[in-house]
C-alpha positions in Angstrom: -0.4 33.1 -85.0 -0.1 30.0 -82.9 3.6 29.9 -83.3 3.8 33.5 -82.2 1.7 32.8 -79.1 3.9 29.9 -78.2 7.0 32.0 -78.7 5.5 34.7 -76.3 4.7 32.1 -73.7 8.2 30.6 -74.0 9.7 34.1 -73.7 7.5 35.1 -70.7 8.4 32.0 -68.8 12.1 33.0 -68.8 11.3 36.6 -67.8 8.9 35.7 -65.0 10.8 32.7 -63.6 13.7 33.8 -61.4 16.2 31.0 -61.1 17.7 30.5 -57.7 20.9 28.6 -57.2 20.3 25.5 -55.1 21.7 25.8 -51.6 23.6 22.8 -50.3 23.6 22.4 -46.6 27.1 22.4 -45.1 26.0 20.4 -42.2 24.6 16.8 -42.2 20.9 16.3 -41.3 21.8 14.8 -37.8 23.7 18.0 -36.8 20.8 20.2 -38.0 18.2 18.1 -36.1 20.2 18.0 -32.9 20.8 21.8 -33.1 17.1 22.5 -33.6 16.1 20.2 -30.8 18.5 22.0 -28.4 16.9 25.4 -29.3 13.4 23.9 -29.1 12.8 24.3 -32.9 11.7 21.6 -35.3 13.1 21.6 -38.8 10.3 21.5 -41.4 11.0 22.1 -45.1 7.3 22.0 -46.1 7.1 25.8 -45.9 9.8 26.1 -48.6 7.8 23.7 -50.8 4.6 25.7 -50.3 6.2 28.9 -51.3 7.7 27.3 -54.4 4.3 25.8 -55.3 2.4 29.0 -55.0 5.1 30.9 -56.8 5.0 28.4 -59.7 1.2 28.6 -59.7 1.3 32.4 -59.9 3.8 32.3 -62.8 1.5 29.8 -64.7 -1.5 32.1 -64.2 0.4 35.2 -65.2 1.7 33.5 -68.4 -1.9 32.4 -69.2 -3.2 35.9 -68.6 -0.5 37.5 -70.8 -1.2 35.0 -73.6 -5.0 35.8 -73.5 -4.3 39.5 -73.6 -1.9 39.0 -76.6 -4.4 36.9 -78.4 -7.2 39.4 -77.8 -5.2 42.3 -79.1 -4.0 40.3 -82.1 -7.6 39.4 -83.1 -8.6 43.0 -82.5 -5.8 44.3 -84.8 -6.5 41.7 -87.5 -10.2 42.6 -87.9 -9.5 46.3 -88.5 -6.6 45.7 -90.9 -8.6 45.3 -94.2 -10.4 48.6 -93.7 -7.1 50.4 -93.0 -5.6 49.0 -96.2 -8.5 50.4 -98.2 -8.0 54.0 -97.1 -5.4 54.9 -99.8 -6.7 52.9 -102.7 -9.1 53.8 -105.6 -11.1 50.7 -105.1 -12.4 50.2 -101.5 -14.3 47.4 -99.9 -16.6 49.3 -97.6 -18.5 46.4 -96.1 -18.7 42.6 -96.3 -21.7 40.6 -95.1 -22.1 36.9 -95.3 -25.6 35.9 -96.4 -25.0 32.2 -96.1 -21.9 30.0 -95.8 -21.5 30.0 -99.6 -22.7 33.6 -100.4 -21.2 36.9 -99.4 -22.4 40.4 -100.1 -19.9 43.2 -100.7 -20.3 47.0 -100.8 -17.5 48.3 -103.0 -16.6 51.9 -103.8 -14.9 52.6 -107.2 -14.0 56.3 -107.5 -17.2 58.0 -106.4 -19.6 55.1 -107.3 -20.7 52.4 -105.0 -21.4 48.9 -106.2 -23.2 46.0 -104.4 -21.7 42.6 -105.5 -22.8 39.1 -104.5 -20.2 36.4 -104.5 -20.9 32.7 -104.3 -19.0 29.5 -105.2 -20.6 29.6 -108.7 -20.4 33.2 -109.7 -19.9 36.9 -108.9 -22.9 39.0 -109.7 -23.3 42.8 -109.7 -26.6 43.5 -108.0 -26.8 47.3 -108.1 -24.6 50.4 -108.7 -25.3 53.9 -107.3 -23.6 57.3 -106.7 -24.0 58.2 -103.0 -23.6 61.9 -103.8 -26.8 62.0 -105.9 -29.9 63.0 -104.2 -32.5 60.3 -104.3 -36.2 60.4 -103.5 -37.2 58.3 -100.5 -39.4 55.3 -101.2 -42.9 55.7 -99.9 
């Protein structure tokens, strides 16, 4: 997943960055300065650098935002995937709950019966089995 995100960032940098060919002045700096002084203008290239700086900053922020959006949607898709896989199988994992770092509780459906299973590093133990279609009396 990290490789995919890096690939997306690399791809987005080429899409968002527009390369401009460098312009080479045809006149020497003395001629430009003397012409600007005659017209009452002062030649300052700092404006071009400011534009380039803010453009680069915008591209970096846009790439970061795109990467965060991609990561968010990939995580969202990966959490729903196990449930989608279960829809067309005879044995379905309905729910999974961690009880502790070493113990996980599963609710599994096999055919029409549901089974509660506890898994730990040591063993897998069936806790209970029931049929959800049967009518049960409430505990009072």
